[in-house]
Structures are given as structure tokens and as C-alpha cells.
C-alpha positions as CSV (number, residue, x, y, z in Angstrom):
1,M,-0.2,10.0,-3.8
2,P,-3.5,10.8,-5.4
3,F,-3.3,14.3,-4.0
4,V,0.2,14.8,-5.6
5,I,-1.1,13.5,-9.0
6,V,-4.1,15.8,-8.9
7,G,-1.9,18.7,-7.9
8,T,0.5,18.0,-10.7
9,I,-2.2,17.8,-13.2
10,L,-3.7,21.1,-12.0
11,V,-0.3,22.8,-12.2
12,L,0.2,21.6,-15.7
13,L,-3.3,22.7,-16.8
14,K,-2.6,26.2,-15.2
15,L,0.7,26.6,-16.9
16,L,-0.7,25.4,-20.3
17,E,-3.5,27.9,-19.8
18,V,-6.3,25.3,-20.2
19,E,-9.8,26.7,-19.4
20,P,-11.3,26.8,-16.8
21,V,-8.2,26.0,-14.7
22,S,-6.3,29.0,-16.1
23,G,-8.7,31.3,-14.4
24,W,-8.4,29.8,-11.0
25,S,-6.3,31.3,-8.2
26,W,-2.9,29.6,-7.5
27,L,-4.2,29.0,-4.0
28,W,-6.8,26.5,-5.4
29,I,-4.2,24.9,-7.7
30,L,-1.8,24.2,-4.7
31,V,-4.5,22.9,-2.3
32,P,-3.9,19.2,-3.3
33,F,-0.2,19.5,-2.3
34,G,-1.2,20.9,1.1
35,L,-3.7,18.0,1.5
36,A,-0.9,15.6,0.6
37,V,1.4,17.1,3.3
38,L,-1.5,16.8,5.9
39,W,-2.1,13.2,4.9
40,W,1.6,12.2,5.2
41,A,1.8,13.9,8.6
42,Y,-1.2,12.0,9.8
43,A,-0.1,8.7,8.4
44,D,3.4,9.0,10.0
45,S,2.1,10.2,13.3
46,S,-0.6,7.5,13.6
47,G,1.9,4.7,12.7
48,L,-0.1,3.8,9.5
49,T,3.1,4.1,7.4
50,Q,5.1,1.8,9.7
51,R,2.3,-0.8,9.9
52,R,2.0,-0.9,6.1
53,A,5.8,-1.3,5.8
54,I,5.8,-4.2,8.4
55,R,2.9,-5.9,6.6
56,R,4.8,-5.7,3.3
57,M,8.0,-7.1,4.8
58,E,6.0,-10.0,6.4
59,E,4.3,-10.8,3.0
60,K,7.8,-10.8,1.4
61,K,9.1,-13.1,4.1
62,V,6.3,-15.6,3.7
63,A,6.7,-15.5,-0.1
64,R,10.4,-16.1,0.2
65,R,9.9,-19.0,2.6
66,E,7.4,-20.6,0.3
67,R,9.7,-20.1,-2.7
68,D,12.7,-21.7,-0.8
69,I,10.6,-24.6,0.4
70,Q,9.4,-25.2,-3.2
71,A,13.1,-25.1,-4.4
72,L,13.9,-27.8,-1.9
73,G,11.2,-30.0,-3.4
74,M,8.8,-29.8,-0.5
75,S,5.2,-28.9,-0.9
76,V,4.0,-25.8,1.0
77,R,0.4,-25.8,-0.3
78,A,-0.3,-29.4,0.6
79,D,0.9,-28.9,4.2
80,R,-1.4,-25.9,4.6
81,N,-4.5,-27.6,3.3
82,K,-4.1,-30.7,5.5
83,P,-6.6,-30.6,8.4
84,R,-4.7,-30.6,11.7
85,A,-5.5,-33.1,14.4
86,H,-6.6,-31.6,17.7
87,K,-5.1,-32.8,20.9
88,G,-7.2,-35.5,22.4
89,A,-9.0,-36.1,19.1
90,R,-9.7,-39.8,18.4
91,R,-9.1,-41.4,15.1
92,P,-11.9,-43.4,13.6
């Protein structure tokens, strides 16, 4: 996304004839868009995009569960902060 924003700004500066960008070749103005395409191709082929989407879905799922448990009047935070007894641990 940053590449697209930079590319858009450069195109606007070129079209509005703002110095020094107005003197640059169109090739240099369009380089950020090419970099964006390369980044998206890498992110898709490496699975980065899919991992991020799965992580966001999991975060939404956890938030939804917590919200629903709170709506039922149960405490989510208190349960998480309780120390869990280990198997075989003795109570004093």
C-alpha cells in the first residue's frame, strides 16, 4: 500500500508540474507501482497474505467469543488470570 500511495503522489506532482518531479521521466514516476505489483506477487506466492487473513479471522473469533461470554454475564478476564493447577500438584 505504501508503494501505491507514493506512486499516486508522484503522478499527481507530475501532472500538476511541481518541480523537481515535473522534470523526471515517467519511468521513474511509475516505479512505485511496479514495486507494488512485485510486493503483491511475493506476498501472495509466499502465503503471507493468507496467514494475515487467517490471523485477523482468529482475532475476530476470539473477540466475538469474549463479547458473547460477557453478554451472558460470565467473566472472561477473571478466568484467564486464574492460575491453573497442574496435575499432581498438592494443595497447601
